[in-house]
Wavefront OBJ file of the C-alpha trace (Angstrom):
o trace
v -7.489 36.881 2.276
v -5.946 33.545 1.277
v -7.532 30.323 2.523
v -5.588 27.075 2.550
v -5.847 23.436 3.577
v -2.976 22.274 5.765
v -1.674 18.932 6.977
v 0.482 18.050 9.961
v 1.756 14.477 9.930
v 3.979 12.102 11.875
v 4.748 8.925 9.946
v 6.272 7.165 12.979
v 3.218 7.692 15.190
v 0.776 7.177 12.313
v -1.111 10.353 13.218
v -2.177 13.324 11.139
v -4.229 16.499 11.378
v -6.008 18.124 8.428
v -7.321 21.657 8.817
v -8.284 24.778 6.903
v -8.140 28.518 7.310
v -6.417 31.715 6.309
v -2.634 32.053 6.140
v -1.196 31.562 9.618
v -4.084 29.437 10.930
v -1.754 26.477 11.343
v 0.115 28.467 13.999
v -3.048 29.088 16.023
v -4.790 27.200 18.819
v -6.015 23.661 18.075
v -6.904 20.621 20.139
v -4.475 18.934 22.523
v -3.732 16.077 20.117
v -2.690 18.583 17.427
v -0.165 20.308 19.694
v 1.248 16.956 20.806
v 1.663 16.096 17.129
v 3.435 19.389 16.470
v 6.068 18.490 19.101
v 7.050 15.185 17.524
v 10.572 15.008 16.086
v 9.466 13.586 12.723
v 6.565 16.050 12.330
v 6.103 17.511 8.841
v 3.775 20.294 7.692
v 2.076 20.650 4.327
v -0.245 23.266 2.888
v -2.248 23.732 -0.302
v -2.248 26.487 -2.829
v -4.730 29.198 -1.747
v -8.432 28.837 -2.551
v -10.584 31.747 -3.624
v -13.349 31.307 -1.035
v -13.852 29.708 2.394
v -16.473 27.392 0.859
v -13.981 26.000 -1.670
v -11.526 25.468 1.175
v -14.185 23.602 3.173
v -14.867 21.253 0.257
v -11.128 20.654 -0.246
v -10.663 19.905 3.463
v -13.580 17.446 3.425
v -12.084 15.746 0.371
v -8.676 15.396 2.022
v -10.211 14.006 5.225
v -12.365 11.608 3.219
v -9.381 10.268 1.278
v -7.334 9.679 4.441
v -10.266 7.955 6.170
v -10.951 5.747 3.148
v -7.415 4.780 2.190
v -5.084 5.778 5.024
v -5.440 2.500 6.889
v -2.265 3.127 8.889
v -2.978 6.791 9.578
v -5.122 8.104 12.441
v -6.724 11.536 12.131
v -6.651 13.575 15.349
v -9.027 16.275 14.082
v -11.777 17.672 16.264
v -14.029 17.839 13.211
v -13.975 14.763 10.958
v -17.374 15.221 9.300
v -16.308 14.829 5.678
v -19.212 12.518 4.822
v -21.576 15.280 3.658
v -19.164 16.530 0.999
v -17.024 13.524 0.130
v -18.666 10.106 -0.030
v -18.441 6.983 -2.219
v -19.957 7.464 -5.660
v -23.238 5.690 -6.348
v -24.777 5.185 -9.827
v -27.985 7.095 -9.113
v -28.751 10.738 -8.268
v -29.046 11.949 -4.681
v -32.074 14.008 -3.687
v -32.461 16.701 -1.050
v -35.346 14.819 0.553
v -34.913 13.323 4.022
v -37.016 10.675 5.719
v -37.178 9.659 9.379
v -39.485 6.653 9.261
v -40.213 3.796 6.850
v -42.985 1.939 8.713
v -43.097 -1.369 6.781
v -39.388 -2.013 6.257
v -36.391 -4.089 7.216
v -33.475 -1.646 7.241
v -29.853 -2.755 6.824
v -26.687 -0.644 6.852
v -24.055 -1.412 4.207
v -20.423 -0.306 4.246
v -18.977 0.879 0.903
v -16.514 -2.013 0.707
v -16.652 -5.420 -0.945
v -17.144 -8.137 1.662
v -14.180 -10.537 1.778
v -16.218 -13.719 2.020
v -16.767 -16.696 -0.225
v -19.669 -15.013 -1.992
v -17.544 -11.993 -2.999
v -20.498 -9.771 -2.193
v -20.193 -6.548 -4.160
v -19.475 -3.045 -2.924
v -22.677 -0.966 -3.049
v -21.120 1.803 -5.126
v -19.756 2.731 -8.546
v -20.836 0.156 -11.161
v -22.808 -2.387 -9.172
v -25.535 -4.436 -10.828
v -28.884 -4.257 -9.080
v -29.333 -8.019 -8.698
v -25.852 -8.352 -7.164
v -26.543 -5.523 -4.749
v -29.777 -7.296 -3.806
v -27.736 -10.351 -2.807
v -25.437 -8.172 -0.714
v -28.324 -6.439 1.035
v -30.563 -9.444 1.729
v -28.032 -11.688 3.465
v -26.881 -12.721 5.944
v -29.260 -11.599 8.681
v -30.844 -13.776 11.376
v -34.637 -13.929 11.680
v -36.618 -15.978 14.183
v -38.673 -18.687 12.538
v -41.827 -17.838 14.503
v -41.615 -14.238 13.368
v -41.126 -15.244 9.730
v -44.113 -17.593 9.858
v -46.228 -14.703 11.154
v -45.051 -12.509 8.265
v -45.907 -15.284 5.808
v -49.551 -15.039 6.892
v -49.505 -11.566 5.263
v -50.601 -9.803 8.401
v -50.313 -6.041 8.813
v -47.113 -6.546 10.790
v -45.217 -8.034 7.823
v -42.453 -5.923 6.231
v -42.940 -4.764 2.627
v -39.494 -3.442 1.774
v -35.828 -4.233 2.316
v -34.026 -0.887 2.583
v -30.238 -0.696 2.155
v -28.715 2.410 3.752
v -25.127 3.624 3.293
v -22.932 3.538 6.361
v -22.018 7.054 7.419
v -23.950 9.216 4.987
v -27.321 7.542 5.572
v -28.178 7.640 1.872
v -30.772 5.088 0.784
v -28.903 2.910 -1.713
v -31.764 0.651 -2.707
v -35.267 -0.411 -1.767
v -36.353 -3.925 -2.763
v -39.834 -5.429 -2.432
v -39.973 -8.367 -0.015
v -41.606 -11.660 -1.016
v -43.165 -12.696 2.294
v -44.439 -15.954 0.817
v -40.884 -17.041 0.018
v -39.149 -17.035 3.392
v -39.017 -20.823 3.736
v -38.671 -21.629 0.031
v -35.800 -19.256 -0.725
v -32.711 -21.260 -1.710
v -30.444 -19.702 0.905
v -32.990 -20.363 3.668
v -33.986 -23.886 2.707
v -33.164 -26.546 5.321
v -31.634 -23.985 7.689
v -32.563 -23.877 11.356
v -32.480 -20.066 11.290
v -33.762 -17.815 8.521
v -30.756 -15.870 7.186
v -31.789 -14.127 3.964
v -34.645 -11.839 2.959
v -36.570 -13.214 -0.071
v -37.199 -10.548 -2.711
v -39.707 -10.223 -5.532
v -37.731 -8.181 -8.059
v -33.976 -8.045 -7.568
v -33.584 -5.827 -10.630
v -35.817 -3.113 -9.157
v -33.772 -1.176 -6.543
v -36.249 1.698 -6.141
v -39.440 -0.117 -5.235
v -40.970 2.740 -3.219
v -39.272 5.739 -4.854
v -36.956 6.507 -1.918
v -33.602 5.667 -3.501
v -31.185 8.576 -3.106
v -32.951 10.125 -0.111
v -31.208 10.588 3.234
v -32.497 8.280 5.964
v -32.527 9.868 9.423
v -34.148 7.037 11.332
v -32.731 4.528 13.778
v -29.970 2.149 12.695
v -28.146 -0.366 14.875
v -24.819 -0.972 13.223
v -24.603 -4.421 11.672
v -27.982 -5.578 13.000
v -31.204 -5.161 11.093
v -33.642 -2.459 12.142
v -37.399 -2.480 11.649
v -40.003 0.096 10.724
v -42.624 0.917 13.339
v -45.322 -1.330 11.822
v -43.186 -4.475 11.545
v -44.123 -6.976 14.223
l 1 2 3 4 5 6 7 8 9 10 11 12 13 14 15 16 17 18 19 20 21 22 23 24 25 26 27 28 29 30 31 32 33 34 35 36 37 38 39 40 41 42 43 44 45 46 47 48 49 50 51 52 53 54 55 56 57 58 59 60 61 62 63 64 65 66 67 68 69 70 71 72 73 74 75 76 77 78 79 80 81 82 83 84 85 86 87 88 89 90 91 92 93 94 95 96 97 98 99 100 101 102 103 104 105 106 107 108 109 110 111 112 113 114 115 116 117 118 119 120 121 122 123 124 125 126 127 128 129 130 131 132 133 134 135 136 137 138 139 140 141 142 143 144 145 146 147 148 149 150 151 152 153 154 155 156 157 158 159 160 161 162 163 164 165 166 167 168 169 170 171 172 173 174 175 176 177 178 179 180 181 182 183 184 185 186 187 188 189 190 191 192 193 194 195 196 197 198 199 200 201 202 203 204 205 206 207 208 209 210 211 212 213 214 215 216 217 218 219 220 221 222 223 224 225 226 227 228 229 230 231 232 233 234
């Protein structure tokens, strides 16, 4: 049996559907959005050369979906299944592991998108050839912290966070773990003379694997652009 990846696209509507299956699958039943797409006057259909196994086809489909999601800014996918992130994700300069972790008790956890931030600092993308110290700058700012809370952490109580953990948006991979300098909250250059604390002070910006968790998959709670805290952080 031949397995293929197929694409249905309407340039005018900016919509596309990427699927997989044996020969003839494109003619079968799909979701409502797919069949609406098929009725458009400018609809075009594409299909790949056949793959030898269903698994190879699955990887190829995930790759195609990942490319459209990453670079097809003017194209909307109408797929039921868009979960390409397990098989096609931004490249990071460290190995992934099969280990998963649900809780990092003494941590401040931030979620980073794989893009460069278009601000005055030109904060780097956390992928490909980043330098650890530059990634540290991306991960540690800018986040708001209440002054009273920071002052409590500076007393080195058991509720103080030990690690700043940067997690990849989507895949949940731990990109880096930096050790926090709790004595430096008010003396850090970015925080000095500010009414609100906005950057996490770090001990060693060149050490992105402070607790050995880099490359693991984080399954714990994340709240979008806001920081999250481990269970022991007060």
